[in-house]
N, C-alpha and C positions, 0 to 999 in steps of 0.2 A: 765764663767761657768753658769750653770742653777741653778734654785732654787732646793735645796735638794742635789745638787752635791757637790763634793769637791771644795773648793774655792782656794786651793793651786795649782800652776802649776805643771805639771808632771815633773819627773826627766829629761826627754829628753828636755823639754822646758827650764828647768833651765840650762842645760849644754851648751846652745847656747848663753848665755849672762851673763854678770856680774851684780850684784846688789849692791848698796851701799845706806843705809838708809839715808834719810834727813827729818827733821821735816817738816810737812805740814804747810802751811801758810793760814791765814784767812784774810778777808778784811771787814771792816765796821761793823762787828758784834762781839759779844763775842764768845769765843771758846765754852762755854757751849751751847749757843743757836745754834751755828753752828753745833755742834755734834748732837744735837737733831734733827735739820732739815735734816741733811744729812742721819741720820738713817732712815728717812722716804723718802729719795730720792727727797727732795724739799728744796727750800730756807727757811730761818728763817721766823717765823710767823710775825715778826715785819716789814718785808719788804713789801712795797706796791706792790700789784700784781693784775694781771687780769687773772683769771683762765680760762683754756680751758675746754669745756664741757667734762665730763667723765674722767677728769684727774686732780689731785691735783697740778700738776706742772704748774706754771704761764707761760704765753707767754712773759711777759716783767715785770721785777721786780726791778732791781737795777739802781741806778743813775750812770752816767759816772764816778763819783769820786770813786765809789766802785768797779769798774772793774779792773782786773789785768792790769798792764802796758802793757803786751804783747798784750792783746786784743785791748786796746785803741790805742796803737801805730800802730797795724796792720790796724785798721780802718782809721787812719790818712793817712797812706801811700796809701791805696787803693783809697781814695777819690781824690787823685791827679793824678791817672793814667787813661788812656783811657780804656774803657771797651771792652772786646773782646768776640766774639761769642763763645758760649759753644757748645760742642758736634759736632765739625767739625773735619776734618782730619788734622788740622793744626800742630799736633805734631807727625805725623806718625813715625818718626825715633828718637824721644826723648825717652831715657830710664828713667823711673821713678823708681829709686831704692827704694823709699819708699814702692813700691808694695811688695818688698821682706821683708821689715820690718813687714808687715802684716802677712807674712808667718812665718818667724823665730822670729820676735820680740814679738809677742803676746802682743799687746797694753796693757800696764799697768800690765802685769804679773810680779810677784816678787818671789824671792826664798823662802819667808815665807809669811804666811797668815797674813799680817800686817793690821792695821786699819788706816794707813795713807799712803799717796803717797810717792814715793821715786825715786831718779834718777835711770834710767835703761839704759843699753847699749843694742843696738839691731843691728842685721845684716840687711843690705839693699843692695842687690847685684844683680847678673846677672839674676836671675829669672825675675826681673823687666824689663828685655830687651824686654818683650813681651807687655809692655804697650805702644803700638804704636799709638793709636788713642785716647788718653785721653782728648783731647781738647786743646785750646790755652794756651800758657804760660802766657799771660798777664792777667790783673786783671779782676775780676768779682764782681759786687756789690750784695748785698742781693736782694731778689725778689722785684721788683718795686711795689709800692702800687697804684700809680695813673699815669701810663705812657700810652700815646696814640701811641707812635712810637713803632712798633713791633720790630724794631732792638734793642731798649733798653730792651724790654721784653726778647727777645731771648738771648742777651748777658748777661742779668742778671740772667737767670734761672740756677739753679744748674744742674749739669750733671745728665741726666736720669730723670729729674723731669718734667712731662708734665703739671702740674697744672697751672703754670703762663701762659703758652701758651694757654691752653684751656680757662682760664679766660679772656684773652685778645681777644680771637677769637669772643666773643659775642659783643665786642665793636668796631670792625673795619669791613671794607668792602673792596672790590676790591683787588688790588694787595697785600695789607698788609694781608688781610685775607687768600689769596692764599699762601703767604709765611708761615704763621703760620700753615696752613694745611699741607704744605710740610714738615715742621719740625716735626709735630706730626706724620705724616706717617713714616718718617725716624726713629723715636724713636720706632716704632712698626715693623721695618724691612719690611715695606710695600713699596718696591721700586716703584711698579707700581703706587700706590697712590701718592707717592712723585713726580713722574714724571708728573702725571696729574696736580697736583697742581702747579708745577713749570712751566708747559706749560701755564697755566692760568696767572701765575705771569709774565712771559716774554712777553706774548701777550699784557699785559697792558702797556708795555714800561715805567715801573717805572724808574725814573731818580735818585733816591736816591743812592749814591755810597755805603753806608754801607749795605743797603738791597740787592743791587746787589751782593756784596761780599758774604753775607750770602747765597743767592740763589745758587751761583756757588759752594760754599763750601758744601752746603747740597747735591747738585747733586753728587759731588765728594765723599762725605762720604757714601751716599747710594750705589754708584757703588762699592766702595772699600769693604764695608761690604758684598756685593753680590759676591765678587771675580772677578768683571769685572774691571780689572786694566786698560784696554785700555780706557774705558769710564772715569775712575777716573782720568787718566792722562790728557785726553782732558778737563775735567772740571777744573782741577787745572791750566792748561795752559790758559784757558779763564779767570780764577780768576786773574792770573798774569798780564793780559792785561788791567784790570780795573784801573780806576784812584786810585792813592795811597791814596786819601782822604778816601776811603772806608776801608782801612786796619787799623788794630790796632797794637800796639807795640808787636813785637815778631812774628807776623804772617808770615812776608815775609820769614824769614829764615826757619820757621817750615814748611810752605807750600812747599818750595823748597826741603826740605828733604823728604817730603811726595812724591813729584813728582819723586824724584830719584828712590824710590822703585817701584812706579807705572810704570815708564818707563822701568825699568828692566823686569817687568812682562808683559808688554804690548803685546808682540808678543808670549807669552807662552800660551799653552792650559789652559783653565780654569779648576779648580778642579771639579770633577764630581764623583758621585757614579756609579760604573760600574757593581756591582754584589753583590752576597752574600745574606744571610738570617739573618736579625737582631736577635741577641741573647744576651748572657751575657758573661762577662769575669771576672775572679777573680781579686780582688784588695787587696792591703795591705797598711798599713801605714809604712812609713820609719821612720828613727830615729828622724826626726824633724817633723813628723806628716803629711807629704804630701802623697796624694793618688797616688799609683803606680800600673801599670798593664803592662802585656806583650803584645806588639803589634808586628806586622810584617811590616817592612819597606823594600821594594824591596825584599821581600821573606825572610828576615833575622829577627830572633826574637830580639826584643829590649825592655828592661825595660824602661818605660817612666812615667813621672809624668802627671797625668790628672788634668788640671788646668783651670777652667773657667776664671781665671784672665789673661790668656795668649791670647793676641789679635791675635797673629799668632803663629803657632808651632815654636819651637826652638830646635836646635841641636848643640852639641859641635862639634868643627872642626874635632877632631879625630874620632868622631862617624860618622860624615857625610862622611868621607873618607871610613870608614869600611863598611858603608851601601851602598856605590855607588851612593850617591846623586849627581845630576848635579849642580855644583856651577856655577852661572851665572857670566859673566864678569861684573866688576864694583862693587861698594859698597859704604859705607859711614860711617861717624862717628856720634855718638849719645851722648847726654849729660846726665849725671847722676845728682841726687839731690845734689851731692857734687861738681858739676860743672866740673868734669873730663870727658874727651872724651873717648868713647869706640867704637872700630871698629866692624862693622858687615857686613856680606855678605848675599846673598840670594841664596837659592838652591831649587831644585825641586826633590821630590820623585816621581818616576813613579808610585809607587803603595804603598798603606797603607791599612793594614787589621786590623780592630778593632771591637771587639764584633760581629763577623760574617759578617761584612759589608766591602766591598772592595771599596776604593776610588782611583782615578787616579789623577796625576798632583797636588800633595799636596805641597804647599809652606812652606818652613822652613827658619827662620833666622839662620844663622850660626854664632856662637859666639866662640871666643877663649876659649880653655879649662879652662884657668885661670879665666875667667869671670863666669864660671859655677862651680867653686870650692870655698868652703867657710870654714872659720876658725872655724870649729866645732871640738871638741876634738876627735881625732882619724881619722879626715879627712872626708870630705863630698863633693860629686860631683854629678852633674846631667848630664846624657848623652843626654836625649831628653825630650821635653815637648809637649804634645798634647793640643791644645787650641781651641778657639772659632770657627774658620772656620770649623774644623772637627766636633765638636759637632752640629753646625748648620746644617751641611749636613746630620746628622743622624736624624734630625727632632725632636725627643723626646728622652731624656736620663734620666736615674735614677741612682743616686749614693746610694748604700746600705751601711750603716755604719757597718754592720756586715761583709762586704767584698764582693763587686760585683759592676759591672757597666753594665747597660742594655741599649740597643739601640732600637729605633723604636718601633714596636709593643711589643717587649719584655719588654719595660719600663712601660707597663700598658696602660690603656685607656687614651684618650685625656683629657686634663684638661679643666675645665670650667672657671678657673680664668683668668682674663685679667690684670695681675699685674706685667708683665715683660716688661722692656724697654731696648733698646740698644742704647748706645751713643758712637760712635767711636770704635766699636767692644768691648766695655765694657758692661757687663750685670748689670742691676739695678732692684731691687725688690721694689715695692711700699709697704711700711710697715708703722707701727705706732710705734714710740719710745717715751715712756712716754706720750702717747696720741697725739703726734705730727705726722702728715703725713710727712714721710721722705723717699726719694728715696735712698736706700742703695746699694752700689756696692756689687755684688755677686762674691766673690773671694774664691773658695774652698780651695785655698792654704793658706788663712789667718788663723792663729792659734786662733785669738780672734777678736771679734767685736770691733768697735770703732767709734767715731764721730770726725769730723774735726773742724778746726778753722772756717770754714764757718758756721757750725752749731752753734758754740760759738758766732759768730757775730750776728746771727739771734735771739739767745735766751740769753739775758743778765744774766739770773739767773745763768748761768754757772760760773759767776764771784764769786759766794758765795761758790763754792766747794773747797775742799783741792787741793793744787797744787803740782806738782813735775816737773821732767824734764827727757827727754830721749836723748840719743845720737844715731843718725843714722850713721851707718858705711857703706860706699860704698865699693863694691867689688873691685872697681878700686882704692881704697885708699881714705883717707880723712874722715872727720866726721863732722856732723852738729848737734848742740844741738837744741832741741825743748822743749817747755813747755807743760805740760798737766794738766788736772783737772780730778777728779774722781766723777762720778755720781753714787750714790748707790741705790740699789733696784729699778731697772728700768724695767718696763714692755715693752715687744716687741711683737707685733702682726703682723703675716703674714698670710693673708687669714683667715682660720678657726682655726689656731694654735696660741697659746700664751705661753709665759714663762716669768719669771722674772730673770734678771741677778743681782747677788749680787753687782756688780759694772761694770761700763762702762766708759772707759777712753775717754777723749775728748782732742784733740790737741788744744791749745790756740794760736798758731802762725803758719803761713803758711810755706810750704817748702821754702828753700832758693831760691831766684831768681824768685819765681812765687807765684801766689795766688791760693788757693785751690778751685777747682770747684766742688768737691764732698761734700756731707753732711756726709757720713760715709760708713762703710762697714759691711757686715755680715761675721762672722768668724765661726770657728768650735765650739765655745762655744754655738752658736745657732744651727748650722746645726747638730752637734753631739748629741744634746739632743733628736733627733727624729730618728726613725728607718731608714729613707731614705729621700731624697729630689729629686724632679722631675722638669726638665726644659723642657717645651714644646714650641719649636720655631714656630711650626705651629699655635698654639693658643695664643702665647705670654703669657704663664702662668707659674707660679712657685708654687709648693706646697710642704709642709713638710708632711712626713708620720706620723704614730702614734708615740706618745711619747715613749721613751725607758724606760723600767722598772728599 
């Protein structure tokens, strides 16, 4: 929630999870001192700190002995694992059900406006089926401070964060510099720039197996994001022929699943805008707060969720049949955060009409109806989801919180900001959180903003915050418990707009079986505080509209 707004969750948000209060815990400080510090959104004054310019919150404050066991144990586990490239296509077919917890779970939201954290149960289900390109499943370290090998820099960078790469670029030359330029270009959806840099890299005949693997993965990621699935398949096949010494844990299986979908689409016509005049379409919020609009698929009206967190459009199996989608032969299984396998297939819509624009050959993932149905009181299901590839094709889009979705010229003038990055079809906004530069995942389906265990690792002062726990529930069954901390009165700045959140939840342990590559997400508590928000893929910019009254 934003400053001045209600701090309690809405009745709808409450209806989709159960809450049970639990006392908050503190470490290494008195509760009185802790309460005073948290009221100001920073650690206790007695803690040794190094302040960041323009922000009262320290960059590093507490000793290891004062850190929650979850954070300390997480660091110990990560130190033993090989580090994997971030922002590659390595998990194309992995379903990250925690994406749905951002939509339905509303990080940290409780049934009462409490002053302490509490256990919360959250849904995490089939909407997450669209998290196709979220990066490798294996571990990632914090940003390296003094690393000369760009492979370590790239593997260590948080998803969507260009700063470590740009910082390393001034220290290296030759093939390594070319590889960094390729990664930076890919983050800006500049496929031509990425290809130029990769051409320079390959011409240098670099023999390092890890850097070679990163180069081919980058080529595949850029091709996949552009909808060039034939080129993506070719790049992944080249990656598979590389020496295994360049691979990291979990990449082989992930890349194989990515290749499955790329091969299915290899011979299919690429998505294209074929007509229409950009305009607007009315939108509404459904019972769990997701943005919905009526689109036409193969000439048939269809209610669909508009979700920037969807890496590919998604459709329920029964809806695919009713709309006459062409389901391709073949398919695959994907893993959820609860380690269960979910089956998916791929289909093509010959035509999609949205906000006055007509697209042809639109790819959809087809999920069983049960995977798009959720245990919400009274029942809740999703028939279709429109995601990143469609929004990118529209060039510039604007979501109006009063109800409306605009495309192209109708979305307003081009943005001057250069604060949008894309990693594996996931959108990231370069923001400042509590004064810290942070790349935040832009997911319009997320009910509330939050920070991850990766942010907690980088900023030890999180250890002084009150703690709680959440239970993630996968649509396919099973549950996973995670620990959280609450940061109070946090300032968030995006471009020219700023606001203060009364509290911001932080996960203090990683999802089961993987390490967190993101730093956090932007949810509707931020987006909904402004009249609109605009995404400009041509200028790679993101902007919030005027504050709502």
